[in-house]
C-alpha positions as CSV (number, residue, x, y, z in Angstrom):
1,M,-28.5,18.6,-7.7
2,Q,-27.1,16.8,-10.8
3,P,-28.2,13.1,-11.2
4,K,-25.7,10.8,-9.5
5,K,-25.0,7.1,-10.0
6,P,-24.2,4.6,-7.2
7,N,-20.6,3.6,-6.8
8,I,-19.4,0.9,-9.3
9,R,-18.4,-1.2,-6.3
10,M,-22.1,-2.0,-5.7
11,L,-22.0,-4.0,-8.9
12,Y,-19.3,-6.1,-7.4
13,V,-21.4,-6.6,-4.2
14,W,-24.3,-7.8,-6.3
15,W,-22.0,-10.2,-8.2
16,L,-20.5,-11.6,-5.0
17,R,-23.9,-12.0,-3.4
18,M,-25.2,-13.8,-6.5
19,T,-22.2,-16.1,-6.6
20,V,-22.5,-17.0,-2.9
21,I,-26.1,-17.9,-3.5
22,L,-26.2,-19.5,-6.9
23,I,-23.1,-21.6,-7.0
24,P,-23.9,-23.7,-3.8
25,L,-27.5,-24.1,-4.9
26,G,-26.4,-25.2,-8.3
27,F,-24.1,-27.9,-6.9
28,L,-26.7,-29.0,-4.4
29,S,-29.4,-29.4,-7.1
30,A,-26.9,-31.2,-9.4
31,L,-26.3,-33.7,-6.5
32,V,-30.0,-34.2,-6.0
33,F,-30.7,-34.8,-9.7
34,S,-27.5,-36.8,-10.3
35,F,-29.4,-40.1,-10.1
36,T,-29.8,-39.7,-13.9
37,R,-27.0,-38.3,-16.0
38,L,-29.3,-36.4,-18.2
39,G,-31.2,-34.8,-15.2
40,G,-27.9,-33.7,-13.6
41,L,-26.8,-32.1,-16.9
42,I,-30.0,-30.3,-17.5
43,V,-30.2,-28.9,-13.9
44,T,-26.5,-27.9,-14.1
45,G,-27.1,-26.2,-17.4
46,L,-30.0,-24.3,-16.1
47,W,-28.0,-23.0,-13.1
48,V,-25.2,-22.0,-15.4
49,L,-27.6,-20.1,-17.7
50,A,-29.2,-18.4,-14.6
51,F,-25.7,-17.3,-13.4
52,L,-24.7,-16.0,-16.8
53,F,-28.0,-14.1,-17.2
54,F,-27.6,-12.3,-13.8
55,F,-23.8,-11.8,-14.1
56,C,-23.7,-10.5,-17.7
57,F,-27.1,-8.8,-18.2
58,Y,-29.3,-8.2,-15.2
59,Y,-26.9,-6.6,-12.7
60,P,-25.0,-4.5,-15.2
61,V,-28.3,-3.1,-16.6
62,K,-29.6,-2.5,-13.0
63,Y,-26.5,-0.5,-12.2
64,H,-26.6,1.4,-15.4
65,M,-30.2,2.4,-15.0
66,L,-30.0,3.4,-11.3
67,R,-29.5,7.1,-10.6
68,Y,-30.8,9.6,-8.0
69,Y,-31.1,13.4,-7.5
70,I,-33.0,16.1,-5.6
71,N,-35.2,18.2,-8.0
72,N,-37.8,20.9,-7.2
73,G,-38.2,19.8,-3.5
74,S,-38.4,16.1,-4.3
75,F,-36.1,13.1,-4.0
76,V,-36.1,11.2,-7.3
77,V,-34.7,7.8,-8.1
78,H,-34.6,6.3,-11.6
79,C,-34.4,2.5,-11.7
80,G,-35.6,-0.6,-13.4
81,V,-34.2,-3.4,-15.6
82,F,-37.1,-4.6,-17.8
83,Y,-39.1,-1.4,-17.4
84,R,-38.2,2.0,-16.2
85,R,-39.4,3.3,-12.9
86,I,-39.2,6.8,-11.5
87,K,-39.8,7.0,-7.8
88,S,-40.3,10.4,-6.2
89,I,-41.0,11.6,-2.7
90,P,-41.5,15.2,-1.8
91,L,-38.8,16.2,0.8
92,T,-41.6,17.5,3.1
93,N,-43.1,14.0,3.2
94,I,-40.0,12.2,4.2
95,Q,-40.4,10.8,7.7
96,Y,-36.9,9.4,8.2
97,T,-33.9,7.9,6.5
98,S,-31.8,5.0,7.5
99,V,-28.2,4.2,6.4
100,S,-27.0,0.7,6.6
101,A,-24.4,-1.7,5.1
102,S,-24.4,-5.5,4.7
103,P,-21.1,-7.3,5.3
104,F,-20.4,-7.4,1.6
105,Q,-21.1,-3.7,1.3
106,T,-18.8,-3.0,4.1
107,L,-16.1,-5.1,2.4
108,F,-16.4,-2.9,-0.7
109,G,-16.9,0.4,1.1
110,V,-20.5,1.2,0.1
111,T,-23.8,1.6,2.0
112,S,-27.5,1.7,1.4
113,V,-29.8,4.6,2.1
114,F,-33.4,3.8,2.9
115,V,-35.9,6.7,2.6
116,F,-39.2,6.3,4.4
117,A,-42.4,8.3,3.9
118,A,-46.1,7.7,4.6
119,G,-47.0,5.0,2.2
120,A,-43.7,5.0,0.4
121,F,-40.3,3.5,0.7
122,I,-37.3,4.0,-1.6
123,P,-34.1,1.9,-1.2
124,L,-30.9,3.3,-2.7
125,Y,-28.0,0.9,-2.9
126,G,-24.3,1.5,-3.5
127,I,-23.7,4.9,-2.1
128,K,-20.2,5.8,-0.6
129,K,-20.4,6.1,3.2
130,S,-19.5,9.8,3.2
131,D,-22.1,10.6,0.4
132,A,-24.7,8.5,2.2
133,A,-24.3,10.6,5.4
134,I,-24.6,13.9,3.5
135,L,-27.6,12.6,1.5
136,A,-29.4,11.4,4.7
137,Q,-28.8,14.8,6.4
138,I,-30.2,16.7,3.3
139,L,-33.2,14.4,3.2
140,N,-33.9,14.5,6.9
141,G,-33.5,18.2,7.3
142,N,-33.3,18.7,11.1
143,K,-34.3,15.1,12.0
144,A,-31.8,12.5,13.2
145,V,-30.5,9.8,10.9
146,K,-31.3,6.2,12.1
147,P,-28.2,4.0,11.9
């Protein structure tokens, strides 16, 4: 199996989730620290910097580094932002897989596949629904897929 990347729509899901979380928290903290003009400006500036860091750097790099494939009887996932990680589980050790989608993922037509083995867990985000079902069947062999 050739290395595959998640759907680009997962990047949009991460951005939307980040926006929904960071913008209200930024406004709330600015209100709390607004008793001094300087305190409100500093806190607002920190939230803006955090937002720009995640929006422009962290999530695009996370998407770029994420890929998965099946190689020599193992399921392999490459990931990592600040350091590279390679997660691998032999297909014979996989106990079950689960395919699920958050409301934002459903909105953008992507799902997540969770692979469980004894002592190991690999989440894989941003897979198209049809690809996720096929991947789960391959990883499970004859076992049922948990919804």
